[in-house]
N, C-alpha and C positions, 0 to 999 in steps of 0.2 A: 502492501500499500504505500509506504513512505518514499518506492521508488516510483510507482504511479504519479505521486503527486509532484517528485523531484523531475520527475519528464516531463509532464503538465503546465510546472513553474517557467523548466526550461523554456519548452516550447511558443509559451506566451511571451516571456521576456524577447525573444529572437522576432514575435510577428511585431512586438510593439516595437524593434530598432527596427523592423522594414516597412513598419505604419511610417517612421520618423523620417527615417532615408527618402522615402518615396513624397512624405511634406516636404523636406529643404529642396528636394529637385525639383517637384515642381515649384517651390518659390520660385526659384534659382531662374529657372525655366522665366517662368512669368515675368520675372525681371529683366531679364536678359533677350529676351523671343519679342517679347510682346510689343515694347517699345518702337521695336523697327517694324513689325507688321504693320503696327501702326502705321505708321510714319510712308510705308510702302502703298498702306490704302490710300492714303490721302494721295498720296503721287500720280494715282492713279486716276481719283475722284476728280484733280483738278484736271489732268490731264483732257477727260471725258467734256470736261466742263468750255475746255481749250476750243476741243472739236465742235461744242456747241454754238461759238462764235463769243462765247462769253468773256471778258476783259478782267485781266489781276495786274495786279499792282507789281512793277520790276519787283519791288522789296518780299512781295510773299513768293515770287517763282525763286527767288535768288536764294531762297531758306529752302527750296527744296533742290540747290545744287548739289548738295552734301548724297540727298537720299539718291538721286540721279546716277552718281558716282557709285555708291555702295552696289545698285543693281548693275552696272557696267562692269562691273567689278567683281562680281556673282561667278562660281564656275560652271554652275547649273542653266540654263538659260530658261529665265521665265520670260512667255510671249507678251503677255498685260504690261507685266513691267518693263522690259526692252523697249516696248514702242512707246507708253508712258514716257520713259525717260529722255527720247528723242523728240517726242515734242514739245516737255516743255524745254529743252534743249531750244529746240527751233523757236519756241514764243521769246525764250531769253534774248536771242541774237535779231527777231526782228524787233526789238523792245529797243536794244543798242543801238540800228543801224534808223528808226524813226527819229531816235533823240539824239543819234549824230554822236555819240558817245564813242570817240576813236580809242580811246583805252580801252572799253569794254569789245568790242569788236572782235580786235585777232584772237583771243583768248576765247570769246564765246563761238565763235567762226569754227575753231577749233575743237574745240568741246561739242559743239554738233558733229561735226566731220566722225569725227570717232564713235559717237554713241549712233548715229545714223549706223555707220558697217557694223557696230558691235549687234545691232539691231534686225541687221538684213544676211547676217550670220544665224541669226535665231529663228527670223520671219523671211528666208526669200521671196515668198509670193505676196509679202506685202504692195500692194502698188507705190501707196501715200512712199510709205520710204523709198523707193524710188525716185518719186517726187522731190524727195528731200535730198535726197544725193544729187542729183540734176542740176537741183538747186544753191547747191551750196558750192558745187565745183567751179559752176558758174562765176559765185561771187567772189569763190577765191583765186581761181584761174583765168577769170574771162571767158568767153566762148571758146570750147574747142570741138573739133566735128566728134569726135569719139565720145562725147560726153552726149552726144545722141542715142548711144548707145542705154542712155538711163531712161528714159521717157520712153521707146520704146518698148523696154521691159515692163514699165508700169503700165504703159497702153495693154500690152499683149496681156497682163495679169489682169486686167480689168478693174476700175474702181465700183468699188462697197460705202462710198460715201459721198453723197454729193458736193461738201465741202473738199476732197479730195479732188475733185474733178473741176471747180472751180476756180483752185491754185493750178492747178496743173496746166487746164485749158489757156489760160493768160498765157503760160508759159511758152507753151508750143503754138500759140497762133504769134508770140514775136516772132519769131524765128522761123515761121512756116514757110521761106523760099529753103532752106537748108533740109528741113523732115523729108524724111525717105518717103515716097507718093503714096504707099498705105498708111504710114504713119498719119499723113498731112490727113487723109480720106476721115481716120479715126480722130485728128481734132473734128475735123467738120461735122463729121455726125456727134459729136459731143456736146458742142455747141448748142444743136437743136434739143440735145436732151437733156441739157441742162435747163433750158427754155420750157417742157414740156414736164417738167421738174416742179415747176412755178419759181423758179430764179428768175421773174421778170428782168428785174432791176440791175442783179449782179449784171446777166447775158449783155443789158442793156451797154452796162459800162465796161464789160471786156471789147463789145463792137465799137462802140467809139475811142477803143483803145486799142490794144495791141491788132486788133482784129480788123481795124480799119481799112488798111492793104487789101484786103481779100474780101470783104463787105460783102462785092457780089455773090459769092462762093457761099459764103455760110446765110445769107437770105433766103436764096433759092432752094436751102434743104430744109426750111420754117413751111414750107406746105402743109405737112403733116404733122405739125404740133398742133395742140389743145385751140380751137378760135377766140376761148378766153383768154387767153397766154401771148397769143398775138397780139389780141387786141392789146392788152394793158403793154406791151414792149414797143407796141406801136406808139403809144401815148406816152410812156417814158421818152421814146425817142425824141418825138415831138416838143415836149414841153422842156426838152433839152435844146432846144432848138436844131435836130437832125430830120433833117423831111428824107428819109428813104423808104421805100416801096418794099412792105410787108406782103408776102403774099396773102391774098385774099382778106386783105385789110384795105379801107379805104382811106385815107385819111382827113381829119378836119378841113375847114374850110381855110384857107391861106392867112394866115398871120397880118394883122394889120401893116404892121412895121415892113412887109416884105411887098 
């Protein structure tokens, strides 16, 4: 009986030790791992808001730079994280360009280029990342014919979000004369698809900007776009002072100053 009690006490002591060890491990894990997971979640959440077009102060994004760096240095690739890191890096670089912050431009474009290449090694089928890589290389080295391969890859892989196509279409139409025929045709079709997705104001801005030189080719492609979108598109151009012929849409009476 004494032996049985002794064995029971020994077993109970061992169980308590295991419970204590397990609890200590859980506390250590929670203290060391959970905060990092929360930071990763914040990185992904803000990246999603950026995609949705929401503005963020540069200070808020700069605070996420160390988190992005930690993601980029991970041995195992997490697709959502590396993409989020590249998106935040992109917005930081855009902020430096918009603010003409010369001291920040070079380090941020270098970080963006590295982040994008890291993300592509994890997500080679992501059309957005190929667009970013093209844009980064053009900003860093100037236009080079070999960079067109990045645009071609993006178009070949397709766009899964309207905001990707909006960025890409501007870049493609800006160098339309240099595009391979197939890529040029995809850019023209993309222009019409953007309008058919309800981006009337954005597409009008593209037309009068990088698309102006090839406006006739772009406008012809709009004949199959929903009529309400074509009408709003024509109105946006008209009120901006541009008289163009949008297929199937009759423009208002001439302006008094015409």
